[in-house]
N, C-alpha and C positions, 0 to 999 in steps of 0.2 A: 059219461062219467061226471059226477058232480065235482065242483071245485074242491070240496073237502077231501074227497077220495083221491083226487090228483095230488093234493098237498101231502096227504098221508103216505102215498106211494113215493113221492119225492123224498120225504123224510126217511122212509125205510131204505131207499137207495143211498141216501147220504150217510145214514148210520152204517150201512155195509161198507161204503167207501172209507169212512173214518176208521172203522175197525181194521180193514185191510192195510191202510196206510200206517196205523198205529203198530200193527204186528211187524210190518216191514221195517219201520224206523227202530223198533225195539230190537229186532234181529241185527240191524246195522250197528246199533249202539253196543250190543253185547259183543259183536265181532271186534269192534274197536277196543273195547275194554279188555278182551282176552289178548289181543295183540299187544297192548300196552303192558299188561301184567307179565306176559312172557318176555317182552323186550327189556323191561326194567327189573325183572325177577322180583316182583312185588308179592307180599304176603297179605293175608286178610288183615293182619294187625297194622301193616303199613297203610292200608286203605281206610280201615274203619277205626283204628286206634284201640286203646284199651278200654276198660270199663270207665265210663264217666260217672260223676257223682249222681246224675239223674237216673242211672241204671241200677244203682245200689238199692236193694230193697229197703222199704221204709223201716223195717224192724232192725236192720243192721246199723251199727254205730261204730264210729272210729274209736280205737283204744286211746285213752288219755293217759299221759305220763303221770306218774306219782309225783305229788308235790310235797307230801309230808311223810316222815319216816319215824317209827318208834324204834329207837336204837336198842332197846332192851329185848324186843321180840322179833324185830325185822319186818313187822307189819308196815304196810304203806297205805296211804290214802290220797286220792286225787284232789281232794278239796271240794268235790261235788257230792251232792246228796247229804244224807244224815251223817254227821261226824261219828267215828267209832268211839267207843268208851275211853280208850286210852288217851284221847285228845280233848274230850269234852271238859269244859270248865277250866282249861289250861291255856297258857299263852302259846299260841300256835307258832310263833316266831322260832322258838327253840326246837321245833320239829321240822322246820323247813329243810328240804334237801338242797344242798349247795348249788 
């Protein structure tokens, strides 16, 4: 048998050993996790927490509180984006929400 074939056979055997050990250690880790979850009555939220900011979809945005109020109509504006007609060209200070 050539040296290359011997090395390839060794690699195949090592890969098999690695996979077997990985599966055993994974099973041991899962058993430990299950034991701890039962022992401390943990929930998925305890372990993984709630949704993080990185998990929120790119299209979703946080709701922004209104900053300006039209007392006549009850309309509000956050101060972001294009100003509504009722505030355009006027002093915004008088529309500020306390």
